[in-house]
C-alpha positions in Angstrom: -5.9 23.2 1.9 -3.3 26.0 1.6 -1.0 24.6 4.2 2.5 23.8 3.0 3.1 20.0 2.4 3.6 18.1 5.7 5.0 14.7 6.5 2.4 12.9 8.6 2.8 9.6 10.4 -0.5 8.0 11.3 -1.7 4.8 12.9 -5.0 3.0 12.1 -4.8 4.3 8.5 -6.9 1.5 6.8 -10.4 2.2 8.2 -12.6 4.7 9.9 -11.2 8.0 10.8 -7.7 7.1 9.7 -8.8 6.2 6.2 -10.9 9.3 5.9 -8.0 11.5 7.1 -5.7 9.8 4.6 -8.0 10.8 1.8 -8.0 14.5 2.9 -4.3 14.7 3.6 -3.3 13.2 0.3 -5.7 15.4 -1.6 -4.0 18.4 0.0 -0.6 17.3 -1.1 0.7 16.0 2.2 2.7 12.9 2.6 1.4 10.1 4.8 3.3 7.2 6.3 0.6 5.0 7.7 0.2 1.7 9.4 -2.6 -0.8 10.1 -2.9 -4.4 11.4 -4.4 -5.9 8.3 -1.9 -6.8 5.6 -4.7 -7.1 3.0 -6.0 -3.6 3.9 -2.5 -2.1 3.7 -2.0 -3.6 0.2 -5.4 -2.2 -0.9 -4.2 1.3 -0.2 -1.1 1.2 -2.4 -2.8 1.5 -5.9 -4.6 4.6 -4.8 -1.7 6.3 -2.9 1.6 6.0 -4.7 5.0 7.0 -3.4 6.0 9.1 -1.6 3.1 7.9 0.6 4.1 4.6 2.3 2.2 2.0 4.3 3.1 -0.9 6.4 1.5 -3.7 8.3 2.3 -3.0 12.0 0.7 -4.1 15.2 1.2 -1.0 17.4 1.1 -3.1 20.5 4.3 -4.8 19.4 7.2 -2.5 20.3 9.7 -4.3 18.1 7.4 -4.0 15.0 6.9 -0.3 15.8 10.6 0.2 16.1 11.4 -1.4 12.8 8.7 0.6 11.1 9.9 3.9 12.7 13.5 3.3 11.5 12.3 2.8 8.0 10.1 5.9 8.0 12.7 8.1 9.6 15.3 6.9 7.1 13.1 7.4 4.0 11.0 10.4 5.0 12.7 12.0 8.0 11.0 13.1 11.2 7.3 13.7 10.8 5.8 17.1 11.1 2.7 15.6 12.6 2.4 12.3 14.5 -1.1 11.0 14.9 -1.9 8.2 17.3 -5.3 7.2 16.0 -5.4 3.3 16.3 -7.7 2.1 19.0 -10.0 -0.8 20.0 -13.4 -0.7 21.7 -14.6 -3.3 24.1 -17.8 -5.3 23.5 -20.2 -3.3 25.8 -20.6 -5.1 29.1 -20.2 -4.3 32.9 -16.5 -4.2 33.7 -16.6 -7.5 35.7 -17.9 -9.3 32.6 -15.2 -8.1 30.2 -12.8 -11.0 29.7 -9.2 -10.4 30.8 -7.9 -11.1 27.3 -10.2 -8.5 25.8 -9.3 -5.9 28.4 -5.5 -6.6 27.9 -5.8 -6.3 24.1 -7.5 -2.9 24.4 -5.0 -1.5 26.8 -2.1 -2.9 24.7 -3.4 -1.0 21.5 -4.9 2.1 23.0 -2.3 3.0 25.6 0.8 0.9 25.1 0.5 1.3 21.3 0.6 5.1 21.6 3.5 4.9 23.9 5.4 2.7 21.5 5.0 5.2 18.7 6.2 8.0 20.9 9.2 6.0 22.0 10.4 5.5 18.5 9.4 8.8 16.7 9.6 11.5 19.3 13.4 11.5 19.7 13.9 12.3 16.0 11.3 15.0 16.2 13.1 16.5 19.2 16.4 16.4 17.4 14.7 18.3 14.5 13.3 20.8 17.0 9.7 20.7 15.6 6.6 18.6 15.3 3.1 18.2 16.7 2.0 14.9 18.4 -1.7 14.3 18.4 -3.0 11.5 20.5 -6.6 10.7 19.8 -8.7 10.7 23.0 -12.5 10.6 23.2 -15.4 12.1 25.0 -15.0 9.0 27.1 -11.5 10.2 28.0 -13.1 13.2 29.8 -16.3 11.6 30.9 -17.7 8.1 31.5 -20.5 5.8 30.6 -21.6 2.3 31.6 -20.4 -0.8 29.8 -17.4 0.9 28.2 -15.1 1.1 31.3 -12.1 -0.4 29.6 -12.3 2.1 26.8 -12.8 5.0 29.2 -9.8 3.8 31.2 -7.6 3.8 28.1 -8.7 7.2 26.9 -8.3 8.8 30.4 -4.8 7.3 30.3 -4.2 9.0 26.9 -5.3 12.3 28.3 -2.8 12.1 31.3 0.0 10.7 29.2 -0.3 13.4 26.6 -0.5 16.3 29.0 2.5 15.0 30.9 4.4 14.6 27.6 3.6 18.2 26.8 5.5 19.3 29.9 8.5 17.2 28.8 8.8 18.5 25.2 11.2 21.3 24.3 9.9 24.6 23.0 8.8 24.6 19.4 6.9 21.3 19.8 3.4 20.3 20.9 1.6 17.3 22.3 -2.2 17.5 22.2 -4.9 15.1 23.5 -7.7 15.4 20.9 -11.3 14.4 21.1 -12.4 13.8 17.5 -16.1 14.1 18.4 -18.8 11.5 17.7 -18.6 10.0 14.3 -20.4 7.1 12.6 -17.6 4.5 12.6 -17.6 0.7 13.1 -16.3 1.4 16.6 -19.2 3.7 17.5 -21.6 1.1 16.2 -20.2 -1.4 18.6 -21.5 0.7 21.5 -24.3 2.8 19.9 -25.7 0.2 17.4 -27.9 1.6 14.7 -28.2 5.0 16.5 -24.6 5.7 15.3 -26.1 6.4 11.9 -27.5 9.7 13.1 -23.9 11.1 13.4 -21.7 12.3 10.6 -19.7 10.0 8.4 -15.9 9.8 8.7 -15.5 11.4 5.3 -17.6 14.4 6.3 -15.8 14.7 9.6 -12.4 14.5 7.9 -13.1 17.5 5.7 -13.2 19.6 8.9 -10.7 17.6 10.9 -7.8 17.6 8.5 -7.4 21.4 8.2 -7.9 21.6 12.0 -5.0 19.1 12.6 -2.7 20.8 10.1 -3.0 24.1 12.0 -1.9 22.6 15.3 1.5 23.9 16.6 3.5 24.9 19.6 0.9 27.3 20.9 -1.4 24.3 21.4 1.0 22.3 23.5 -0.8 20.6 26.4 -4.1 22.0 25.4 -7.2 19.7 25.7 -8.8 20.1 22.3 -11.9 18.8 20.5 -12.6 18.9 16.8 -15.7 21.1 16.7 
């Protein structure tokens, strides 16, 4: 990548798309401050990604934890150039009325409230700096629907609306983008597709295209509904 070094804040950094993007961003000389819910997985990252990269165990659904993490990141690295809300849960495929309330609540807490928590604690510093791109990961199921994944669809449709409204609130020089990453062979996809997920590209292959795409996002993309092609 020929892009100047960027400071990137990213959730869901320990697995799937987040882990693959971390590899690509770090290889390109960019600095990543990432979080995940598993303390063990966070610790496993540190030997491979030394400072100035930094990682923390954070439950994005917990506003207090997000706030504490954000204060540390902003103090040590400053406002991010790119904020990526990647962390998400998928429901066990089932008709909506069969999805337990606790499972539905947990999904909404991470996929929607978690993204809002990150925005609440990072965006003011980005606005004060007068720059930065906010990328909230959506889905094809945030623009269409399918049976047995209604909770996930609801969460990603919410991300689409939240992000496009945020784009109207930001000052010039910034951007908020709802991004459909495409269909990638992740553990999440296998929850709904089963073995058929194996016919799609791996996170590592996807990230080689996606990381340069993300690094090019800027003010001209504010409010645009984008997909990693």
